[in-house]
LOMARGU-653219 format. One record per residue (C-alpha): x, y, z; residue in three letters; chain. Coordinates in steps of 0.001 Angstrom, whole numbers, plus 524288, in hexadecimal, padded with zeros to 5 digits. Last residue first. Example, Ala and Ser with C-alpha at 12.3 -4.5 7.8 and 13.67 -1.06 7.14 Angstrom:
> 83566_7FBDC_81BE4_SER_A
> 8300C_7EE6C_81E78_ALA_A
END
This chain:
> 1BC95_A662E_C914F_UNK_A
> 1C623_A6684_C8614_UNK_A
> 1C623_A5B96_C7C35_UNK_A
> 1CF0B_A5054_C7877_UNK_A
> 1CB0F_A4537_C6F7B_UNK_A
> 1D12E_A385C_C739E_UNK_A
> 1C5F9_A2FC6_C6ECE_UNK_A
> 1C1A2_A2D0B_C7CB9_UNK_A
> 1C0DB_A3B93_C7FB2_UNK_A
> 1CB75_A4459_C854E_UNK_A
> 1C5F5_A4FD4_C8CF8_UNK_A
> 1CE3B_A5B64_C9154_UNK_A
> 1CC79_A64E7_C9CA1_UNK_A
> 1D899_A6000_CA380_UNK_A
> 1E024_A5601_C9B58_UNK_A
> 1E6C6_A4B5E_CA364_UNK_A
> 1D9D5_A4471_CA61B_UNK_A
> 1D6D2_A4524_C9783_UNK_A
> 1E3CB_A3E92_C949C_UNK_A
> 1E022_A33B3_C9E16_UNK_A
> 1D2FE_A31A8_C978C_UNK_A
> 1D9BF_A30CB_C8A51_UNK_A
> 1E33C_A26CD_C8FDC_UNK_A
> 1D875_A1E5B_C9587_UNK_A
> 1D14B_A1E17_C8871_UNK_A
> 1DDEE_A1AAE_C8160_UNK_A
> 1E093_A0F71_C8AB8_UNK_A
> 1D32F_A099F_C87F8_UNK_A
> 1D45B_A0BAE_C7943_UNK_A
> 1E1F6_A05E5_C778E_UNK_A
> 1EC3A_A101C_C745E_UNK_A
> 1F0D9_A119F_C6666_UNK_A
> 1FF7E_A0E93_C65AE_UNK_A
> 20A56_A18D7_C660D_UNK_A
> 21725_A127B_C61DE_UNK_A
> 2255D_A136C_C6612_UNK_A
> 22333_A0AAA_C71F7_UNK_A
> 214B2_A0B91_C74B7_UNK_A
> 20E7E_A18D7_C76DF_UNK_A
> 20023_A1547_C7886_UNK_A
> 1F6EB_A1DD1_C70BB_UNK_A
> 1EB15_A2652_C73A0_UNK_A
> 1E544_A2F4E_C6913_UNK_A
> 1E2CC_A3C89_C6F6C_UNK_A
> 1DA4A_A46CB_C68BD_UNK_A
> 1DB0E_A5586_C6827_UNK_A
> 1D386_A6032_C60FC_UNK_A
> 1DAA1_A6C2A_C5C05_UNK_A
> 1D6CD_A7A3C_C58FC_UNK_A
> 1E18F_A81C0_C51F5_UNK_A
> 1D8B6_A88F5_C485B_UNK_A
> 1DD74_A8028_C3D62_UNK_A
> 1D769_A74B7_C447D_UNK_A
> 1DE04_A6A50_C4C9E_UNK_A
> 1DB50_A5C00_C4F13_UNK_A
> 1E4F9_A56E5_C5911_UNK_A
> 1E8D4_A48CC_C5B9D_UNK_A
> 1F1A9_A454C_C66F8_UNK_A
> 1F6F3_A3791_C64DD_UNK_A
> 1F72F_A314B_C721D_UNK_A
> 20038_A2BB1_C7C60_UNK_A
> 200AA_A222B_C87AB_UNK_A
> 20D21_A1A32_C88F9_UNK_A
> 21384_A24C8_C914A_UNK_A
> 20910_A221D_C9B96_UNK_A
> 20E55_A1438_C9C99_UNK_A
> 21B1F_A1890_CA2C5_UNK_A
> 22455_A0D1B_CA051_UNK_A
> 22A1C_A145E_C94C1_UNK_A
> 2283D_A11C9_C8646_UNK_A
> 22F9F_A17BA_C7AD1_UNK_A
> 228E1_A21E6_C726C_UNK_A
> 21FE6_A24D5_C6723_UNK_A
> 214EF_A2C4D_C6DD6_UNK_A
> 21800_A30A4_C7BA4_UNK_A
> 20EFC_A3A3C_C827D_UNK_A
> 20697_A4462_C7B64_UNK_A
> 207DC_A4E43_C8651_UNK_A
> 200F4_A5B14_C896E_UNK_A
> 1F6EE_A5B33_C7E8D_UNK_A
> 1F2A2_A6982_C7DFD_UNK_A
> 1E690_A6D2B_C762E_UNK_A
> 1E26B_A7AFB_C72A8_UNK_A
> 1D52D_A810D_C7610_UNK_A
> 1DB4E_A8B1E_C7F0F_UNK_A
> 1E1F0_A7FF7_C864E_UNK_A
> 1DD60_A71F4_C84C5_UNK_A
> 1E4F2_A6832_C8CCE_UNK_A
> 1E9BD_A5A6B_C8ACB_UNK_A
> 1EF46_A504E_C9408_UNK_A
> 1FC3E_A4931_C94A7_UNK_A
> 200EA_A3CDE_C8DF0_UNK_A
> 20DCB_A3730_C9260_UNK_A
> 21BA3_A38DA_C8D1F_UNK_A
> 21C20_A4649_C9412_UNK_A
> 222BD_A4C90_C881C_UNK_A
> 21756_A5113_C7F7B_UNK_A
> 20DE1_A5C10_C7C8F_UNK_A
> 20453_A5FDB_C71C1_UNK_A
> 1FF91_A6DFF_C7132_UNK_A
> 1F4F9_A7205_C677B_UNK_A
> 1F0B9_A7F57_C6252_UNK_A
> 1FCF4_A86FD_C6619_UNK_A
> 1FBCA_A95E7_C65B7_UNK_A
> 2041D_A9BED_C706A_UNK_A
> 1F94F_A99AC_C7A5E_UNK_A
> 1F994_A8B69_C7648_UNK_A
> 20827_A8A5D_C78E6_UNK_A
> 2068C_A917E_C85DC_UNK_A
> 1FBAF_A884C_C8A0C_UNK_A
> 20454_A7C96_C8717_UNK_A
> 20FD3_A82A4_C8E70_UNK_A
> 207B6_A853F_C9A93_UNK_A
> 20185_A77BF_C9A0B_UNK_A
> 20E80_A70CE_C98BF_UNK_A
> 2143B_A783A_CA437_UNK_A
> 207F1_A75D1_CAC44_UNK_A
> 2092C_A671E_CAB31_UNK_A
> 2039B_A5C2F_CA2DA_UNK_A
> 1FF16_A504E_CAA68_UNK_A
> 203A4_A436B_CA4B8_UNK_A
> 21164_A43B0_CAA53_UNK_A
> 21A61_A39C1_CA407_UNK_A
> 22436_A444A_CA03A_UNK_A
> 2218A_A522E_CA45F_UNK_A
> 21C88_A5CCC_C9B59_UNK_A
> 2211D_A6277_C8E59_UNK_A
> 22397_A602D_C7FE3_UNK_A
> 21A53_A681A_C7769_UNK_A
> 21495_A6691_C69CA_UNK_A
> 20D6B_A72C6_C6511_UNK_A
> 20371_A738A_C5A08_UNK_A
> 1FF34_A805B_C53C6_UNK_A
> 1F40F_A807E_C49E4_UNK_A
> 1F0B0_A8B1E_C4008_UNK_A
> 1FEC5_A8F7E_C3E3E_UNK_A
> 204FE_A9C87_C3A9A_UNK_A
> 201F4_AA669_C454E_UNK_A
> 201A9_A9BD6_C4FA8_UNK_A
> 20F66_A9825_C4B64_UNK_A
> 214A0_AA4CE_C5130_UNK_A
> 20D24_AA2BF_C5DDD_UNK_A
> 21242_A94DB_C5EA4_UNK_A
> 2205A_A994A_C5CDE_UNK_A
> 21EAF_AA3E3_C6737_UNK_A
> 21931_A9A16_C70F9_UNK_A
> 2249C_A90EB_C6E80_UNK_A
> 22E63_A9BEC_C7065_UNK_A
> 2287A_A9FD3_C7D76_UNK_A
> 22746_A91E0_C827A_UNK_A
> 23232_A92D7_C8C90_UNK_A
> 233DE_A84C6_C90D0_UNK_A
> 22F06_A830A_C82F1_UNK_A
> 23A2F_A7C81_C7BBE_UNK_A
> 23B28_A7B2D_C6CFF_UNK_A
> 2460E_A711C_C6C15_UNK_A
> 253D0_A71C7_C66B2_UNK_A
> 25D71_A7570_C5C20_UNK_A
> 26552_A81D8_C5F02_UNK_A
> 26619_A8E38_C56E9_UNK_A
> 25C2B_A96A9_C5E0A_UNK_A
> 25A3B_A8C3A_C6855_UNK_A
> 25290_A7F9C_C69DF_UNK_A
> 25108_A7A9A_C77BF_UNK_A
> 25877_A6E13_C7AC1_UNK_A
> 262B1_A7682_C8195_UNK_A
> 259A9_A781B_C8D51_UNK_A
> 25A27_A69AD_C905A_UNK_A
> 25046_A5E96_C90C9_UNK_A
> 24602_A671E_C8A0E_UNK_A
> 237D2_A64D9_C8DD4_UNK_A
> 22EFC_A7082_C8B23_UNK_A
> 22EBA_A6D22_C7CC3_UNK_A
> 22883_A73A6_C70E8_UNK_A
> 223A5_A6EF4_C638C_UNK_A
> 21BA7_A76EF_C59EE_UNK_A
> 21272_A73A2_C4E99_UNK_A
> 20C29_A7E4E_C4639_UNK_A
> 200C2_A79AE_C3DDB_UNK_A
> 1FAF7_A8059_C31DE_UNK_A
> 1ED75_A7B71_C2E25_UNK_A
> 1EA39_A7A3E_C1FA5_UNK_A
> 1E719_A6BEE_C2113_UNK_A
> 1F485_A69C5_C2755_UNK_A
> 1FFF3_A734C_C2770_UNK_A
> 20BB8_A70E6_C2FFA_UNK_A
> 21522_A7A1C_C36CD_UNK_A
> 22001_A765F_C4020_UNK_A
> 22175_A8052_C4AD6_UNK_A
> 22E11_A8724_C4EB7_UNK_A
> 2337A_A8645_C5C82_UNK_A
> 23E4C_A7C9A_C5912_UNK_A
> 24167_A831A_C4C19_UNK_A
> 243B8_A908E_C51D3_UNK_A
> 24A8C_A8A72_C5D8C_UNK_A
> 2551C_A841A_C5542_UNK_A
> 257B9_A77A5_C4DA3_UNK_A
> 24A6C_A72FA_C51CF_UNK_A
> 2414F_A6D7F_C5C04_UNK_A
> 232D6_A6E99_C5F65_UNK_A
> 22D03_A6AA0_C526C_UNK_A
> 22F74_A5FF2_C4874_UNK_A
> 229E4_A5CA7_C3B1E_UNK_A
> 22ACC_A4EDC_C35BA_UNK_A
> 22E7B_A4D3F_C2763_UNK_A
> 2384C_A4264_C2A06_UNK_A
> 2439E_A4AF2_C2588_UNK_A
> 23F27_A55D1_C2E9B_UNK_A
> 23E35_A4C69_C3A04_UNK_A
> 24BE0_A4735_C3749_UNK_A
> 2517A_A54EB_C366E_UNK_A
> 24B41_A59D0_C4302_UNK_A
> 24F8A_A4D84_C4A1F_UNK_A
> 25D7B_A4F07_C4520_UNK_A
> 25DC1_A5CE2_C4A73_UNK_A
> 258B1_A5814_C5798_UNK_A
> 26286_A4CF8_C5849_UNK_A
> 26DB8_A561A_C5502_UNK_A
> 268FE_A5F72_C5F83_UNK_A
> 26A38_A54D6_C69BE_UNK_A
> 265A2_A46C7_C6930_UNK_A
> 25B68_A4851_C73F5_UNK_A
> 25824_A558D_C6DF1_UNK_A
> 24A12_A5218_C6A33_UNK_A
> 24808_A4B29_C7725_UNK_A
> 241F3_A556A_C8033_UNK_A
> 2377E_A5A56_C76F2_UNK_A
> 234C2_A6463_C6C62_UNK_A
> 23689_A5B3D_C60CF_UNK_A
> 2281D_A5A88_C5D1A_UNK_A
> 2252D_A5239_C5150_UNK_A
> 21E08_A54A0_C4490_UNK_A
> 2167E_A4DEC_C39B5_UNK_A
> 21510_A3FF8_C3EB3_UNK_A
> 20D61_A3885_C345D_UNK_A
> 21251_A2AA7_C3600_UNK_A
> 21B4E_A2C73_C2A44_UNK_A
> 22218_A3785_C3177_UNK_A
> 2245D_A2F2D_C3D85_UNK_A
> 22918_A23C5_C353D_UNK_A
> 23328_A2C96_C2EC8_UNK_A
> 236F0_A3242_C3C01_UNK_A
> 23A82_A258A_C42D4_UNK_A
> 24689_A2314_C3A64_UNK_A
> 24C45_A2F8C_C403D_UNK_A
> 24FFA_A2705_C4BE7_UNK_A
> 24D21_A2BC2_C5987_UNK_A
> 2558B_A30EC_C64A3_UNK_A
> 25193_A32C4_C72B7_UNK_A
> 258DB_A3675_C7F1C_UNK_A
> 2527E_A33C7_C8C2F_UNK_A
> 25A13_A3741_C9870_UNK_A
> 25FBC_A43B9_C9301_UNK_A
> 26D2E_A49B1_C9564_UNK_A
> 27561_A42D5_C8B16_UNK_A
> 26CF1_A4694_C7F7E_UNK_A
> 26ED5_A3CF0_C7460_UNK_A
> 27765_A4174_C6929_UNK_A
> 27198_A434C_C5BCA_UNK_A
> 27150_A3A35_C5041_UNK_A
> 26787_A3101_C49EC_UNK_A
> 25CA5_A3A91_C4D09_UNK_A
> 24E94_A3C50_C512D_UNK_A
> 24E4C_A4387_C5E2A_UNK_A
> 243B4_A3E9E_C6737_UNK_A
> 23678_A4227_C6D11_UNK_A
> 22FC2_A452F_C6031_UNK_A
> 222B5_A4ACB_C64C4_UNK_A
> 218B4_A470F_C5A68_UNK_A
> 2106F_A4F10_C50D2_UNK_A
> 206AA_A4A76_C4688_UNK_A
> 1FFC7_A53E4_C3D50_UNK_A
> 1F436_A5317_C33F7_UNK_A
> 1EF95_A4548_C36EF_UNK_A
> 1EF73_A393E_C2E4D_UNK_A
> 1FD87_A34C1_C2FA7_UNK_A
> 1FDD8_A369C_C3E6B_UNK_A
> 1F179_A2F49_C4203_UNK_A
> 1F3DB_A23C1_C38FB_UNK_A
> 2020B_A23D0_C3D7C_UNK_A
> 1FE60_A2247_C4BC1_UNK_A
> 1FDA5_A139F_C4E69_UNK_A
> 20983_A0F05_C46BA_UNK_A
> 21144_A1B69_C4956_UNK_A
> 21BAA_A1637_C529F_UNK_A
> 21EE0_A0A8E_C49A4_UNK_A
> 222A8_A12C4_C3DCB_UNK_A
> 230DB_A120E_C4213_UNK_A
> 230F2_A035F_C407D_UNK_A
> 22E60_9F87F_C4A4C_UNK_A
> 23C59_9F471_C4D71_UNK_A
> 2436D_A0173_C4C31_UNK_A
> 2373C_A07BD_C51CF_UNK_A
> 237C3_9FFD5_C5E5F_UNK_A
> 2462C_A02A2_C6056_UNK_A
> 24383_A1112_C5E1A_UNK_A
> 238D9_A1106_C687B_UNK_A
> 24227_A0A13_C71A2_UNK_A
> 24B73_A15A2_C70E2_UNK_A
> 246F1_A2098_C67E4_UNK_A
> 23BEF_A2304_C5E50_UNK_A
> 23556_A2E3E_C656B_UNK_A
> 227E7_A348F_C6699_UNK_A
> 22186_A3C38_C719B_UNK_A
> 21327_A3ED9_C6F05_UNK_A
> 20A1D_A3ED0_C6361_UNK_A
> 20244_A49C9_C5D23_UNK_A
> 1F84B_A4879_C5233_UNK_A
> 1F1BD_A5355_C4A60_UNK_A
> 1E537_A5303_C4258_UNK_A
> 1E2B9_A603D_C3BF3_UNK_A
> 1D4DD_A655B_C3AE1_UNK_A
> 1CF33_A675F_C2D3C_UNK_A
> 1C5EF_A5BD4_C2EA5_UNK_A
> 1C018_A635E_C3A2E_UNK_A
> 1BF00_A5C8A_C4734_UNK_A
> 1B6E0_A52EA_C4EDF_UNK_A
> 1BE0F_A48D6_C5706_UNK_A
> 1C17F_A3C1B_C5067_UNK_A
> 1D008_A3DA5_C5286_UNK_A
> 1D6CC_A3298_C4B7F_UNK_A
> 1D462_A243E_C4E24_UNK_A
> 1DECD_A1C6D_C54E0_UNK_A
> 1E692_A11A5_C4E28_UNK_A
> 1E640_A0566_C568C_UNK_A
> 1EA71_9FCC8_C4B49_UNK_A
> 1DE5E_9F439_C4BE9_UNK_A
> 1D56C_9FF6D_C4F93_UNK_A
> 1D8CE_A07AB_C43D2_UNK_A
> 1D169_A147D_C451A_UNK_A
> 1D3F7_A1DA6_C39D6_UNK_A
> 1DD0F_A293F_C3A6E_UNK_A
> 1DC7E_A37E2_C37AF_UNK_A
> 1CDBA_A380D_C35B7_UNK_A
> 1CAFE_A3F0C_C28FF_UNK_A
> 1C3D4_A4BFB_C27FD_UNK_A
> 1CE0F_A5310_C201A_UNK_A
> 1D88C_A4A45_C1AA6_UNK_A
> 1E443_A4819_C2373_UNK_A
> 1EF54_A5186_C20DB_UNK_A
> 1F4DA_A5A2C_C1654_UNK_A
> 2033A_A5D4C_C16F1_UNK_A
> 20980_A5116_C1C8A_UNK_A
> 21728_A541D_C180A_UNK_A
> 21B87_A51DE_C25F0_UNK_A
> 225AD_A5CA4_C2549_UNK_A
> 21B25_A66D3_C221F_UNK_A
> 22249_A717B_C1ABB_UNK_A
> 22534_A7CE8_C23D8_UNK_A
> 21A74_A86A1_C26E4_UNK_A
> 21F86_A9487_C2746_UNK_A
> 21B13_A9A79_C341C_UNK_A
> 22792_AA186_C3788_UNK_A
> 22898_A98E0_C4378_UNK_A
> 22E6D_A8DE9_C3BA9_UNK_A
> 22A47_A8004_C396E_UNK_A
> 232FB_A749A_C3CAB_UNK_A
> 23B8D_A6C5A_C33F4_UNK_A
> 246BE_A75F0_C3559_UNK_A
> 25321_A7441_C2D99_UNK_A
> 25DDA_A6BC8_C3351_UNK_A
> 262CF_A6672_C265B_UNK_A
> 26982_A597F_C289B_UNK_A
> 275AD_A5640_C3067_UNK_A
> 27559_A479F_C2F24_UNK_A
> 26E0E_A3F0D_C3894_UNK_A
> 276C0_A36AE_C40F9_UNK_A
> 2783A_A28CA_C3BFC_UNK_A
> 27760_A21B9_C4911_UNK_A
> 26DA9_A1FD8_C5406_UNK_A
> 27243_A1956_C609B_UNK_A
> 26CDC_A23BA_C69BD_UNK_A
> 26059_A1C4B_C6BB6_UNK_A
> 25AA5_A1D43_C7960_UNK_A
> 26402_A2857_C7CC6_UNK_A
> 26C25_A2610_C88D6_UNK_A
> 2677C_A2AE4_C95F3_UNK_A
> 26B9C_A36B7_C9DBD_UNK_A
> 264A3_A39B1_CAA55_UNK_A
> 25B6D_A454F_CAA16_UNK_A
> 2601B_A5367_CAA00_UNK_A
> 259A5_A57A2_C9D5B_UNK_A
> 252BD_A62FF_CA39A_UNK_A
> 258D2_A6BD3_CADC2_UNK_A
> 25717_A7854_CA62B_UNK_A
> 24BF5_A782C_C9C8D_UNK_A
> 247AF_A85F1_C9F6C_UNK_A
> 23BD2_A8E97_C9E78_UNK_A
> 23101_A894D_CA6F5_UNK_A
> 2373E_A7D93_CAD62_UNK_A
> 22FB9_A71D8_CB264_UNK_A
> 22F34_A6B5E_CA53F_UNK_A
> 23236_A5E22_CAB4F_UNK_A
> 23E0A_A5AF4_CA313_UNK_A
> 23F82_A5085_C98DC_UNK_A
> 24CEC_A4AEB_C9AC1_UNK_A
> 24D07_A4D0C_CA946_UNK_A
> 245C8_A5806_CB005_UNK_A
> 24679_A5031_CBC61_UNK_A
> 23CAC_A4BFC_CC6BA_UNK_A
> 23767_A40A4_CBF26_UNK_A
> 23E3C_A3DC1_CB270_UNK_A
> 233D2_A35DC_CAB8D_UNK_A
> 238CB_A2BC6_CA214_UNK_A
> 23AF4_A2CA2_C9378_UNK_A
> 237E0_A211D_C8AF9_UNK_A
> 24182_A1647_C87F4_UNK_A
> 23AA0_A0B60_C8EFA_UNK_A
> 23523_A042B_C837B_UNK_A
> 2289E_9FD39_C8072_UNK_A
> 225B3_9F3EF_C756B_UNK_A
> 218D2_9F67B_C6ECD_UNK_A
> 20B6F_9F337_C73E7_UNK_A
> 202A9_9EBE8_C6A91_UNK_A
> 1F87E_9F35F_C62E4_UNK_A
> 1EA4A_9F057_C65AB_UNK_A
> 1E4AA_9E37B_C6ADC_UNK_A
> 1D99E_9E2F0_C610A_UNK_A
> 1D049_9D8FD_C66D1_UNK_A
> 1CE41_9CB5A_C6138_UNK_A
> 1D883_9C323_C680D_UNK_A
> 1D768_9CACB_C74B4_UNK_A
> 1C8B8_9C8AA_C7552_UNK_A
> 1CA3C_9B9E2_C747C_UNK_A
> 1D48D_9B9F8_C7F0E_UNK_A
> 1CBDE_9C257_C87B8_UNK_A
> 1C09D_9B8B9_C85BC_UNK_A
> 1C891_9AD09_C8A38_UNK_A
> 1CF85_9B44F_C9522_UNK_A
> 1C27B_9B904_C9AB5_UNK_A
> 1BC73_9AB6A_C99AB_UNK_A
> 1C7E8_9A561_CA0E3_UNK_A
> 1C752_9AFB6_CAB6C_UNK_A
> 1B8CB_9AD0D_CAD52_UNK_A
> 1BAF2_99E67_CAE2E_UNK_A
> 1C5E2_9A015_CB806_UNK_A
> 1BD29_9A8E5_CC049_UNK_A
> 1B1EA_99F18_CC00B_UNK_A
> 1BAF8_99414_CC44B_UNK_A
> 1C0BD_99C8D_CCEFC_UNK_A
> 1B341_99FE9_CD44B_UNK_A
> 1AF35_9919C_CD46E_UNK_A
> 1BBA2_98E11_CDBB4_UNK_A
> 1B95D_998C9_CE5BA_UNK_A
> 1AB1D_994DF_CE7CB_UNK_A
> 1AEC8_9869C_CE988_UNK_A
> 1B9A8_98A93_CF2BE_UNK_A
> 1B005_991F7_CFB39_UNK_A
> 1A64F_986AF_CFBA0_UNK_A
> 1B0CB_97CD4_CFF3B_UNK_A
> 1B5D1_985EA_D09CA_UNK_A
> 1A828_98779_D0F6D_UNK_A
> 1A60D_978BB_D0F6A_UNK_A
> 1B335_97693_D15C8_UNK_A
> 1AFC2_98062_D204A_UNK_A
> 1A2BB_9799E_D22E1_UNK_A
> 1A98C_96C71_D2435_UNK_A
> 1B3AF_9723A_D2D65_UNK_A
> 1A8F7_97867_D3585_UNK_A
> 1A1DC_96B40_D36B5_UNK_A
> 1AE5C_9640C_D3A08_UNK_A
> 1B18A_96E0D_D448A_UNK_A
> 1A3EE_96CC2_D4A96_UNK_A
> 1A544_95E02_D4ACB_UNK_A
> 1B28E_95F24_D519E_UNK_A
> 1AD54_96938_D5B66_UNK_A
> 1A235_9600C_D5FC2_UNK_A
> 194B5_96589_D5D07_UNK_A
> 18F28_96FB4_D6676_UNK_A
> 18337_96BA4_D6E64_UNK_A
END
């Protein structure tokens, strides 16, 4: 006999309540355990944070960096042409970040501070002469300051230690930062590398002048104070490349002033000059009995009239690289080691293209031992061709900050080269903060080195940053 419906309902209701009570008990117990675990995690994390070295703090960020001009040649061009710069420099006009400078530089002697193609080595503008003592490590590890160790890969004590950094300027928000923090601020974490090596080269992505007239047909127009050069020289920078798409942002007057200010600071320059002979000429250095020829060339000219002429100041362009190849071949007869700084490629594109590769191979075929590229504002891969290294893009170095996080990744490219022209390569990862490269945290550095390897066909980059073929 079935029980009455009311009794059956009461029994089901009681069973349901019991189930609900059991479920809620389990839920409450689970929540209590979870809260306890979270509390323990926060407690121990707080203790760890107070004792661990947190590394250098991030600097202020700015928004003054250059932006990608998709679909147009714009300020920086796409390098799609093979022998002409027509159509470049057509981007929207924008005012210069800092055209308020005063006290124009006086008309000083415009003599060359570059080498000459006759093979006579000019006096070393850096005054460095001899370099780091044979057999010594170029820099000691300082974990508290984040200073990176030098290249620990095997090599002869007679090898040269060379460092290359990417795009450098002291304009806009970077200038504001330096006026407050001091003009030595950018070099805080690299000066122990640069002052103890044999040669340091950066790409100076700005005219350095109190005068000049800002270009009216470029979207991004830079101008930096000559005050920055004294600190740059003291930090160990020996030479800069001027073969790029900003050297004439303040016109020919700005370029001539830049040449003078660099010469007065004892910093050599390549890639631009009072005429084509000077622009295409190498700068010569001698270190440990090894004669070095340094060149600078650009395949990114905003306008055709930026190219240096027979009696016209300008840039050493390589849309037609014939003259560059001839200059390298001539220097090959006089120098033990030939270094070439190039400006090429597409902005914010990490994969190097066929145009870059063709030019790089041509430079090496002409006699270059090492080719170091820039302009994309991001790191690109490496390649070994005929036993010679090509670094396609060194990224930003001392620069403003954009919202594109890939432009924050950079590295010091360290080469150890012998008198025979054989070079080994190492990457030392940095983060490009506003106006200052800061050593990258270990986990991020490991990821970056893996990424560079993925962008470098046939190349291995180990955990220490050492680069090898195969």
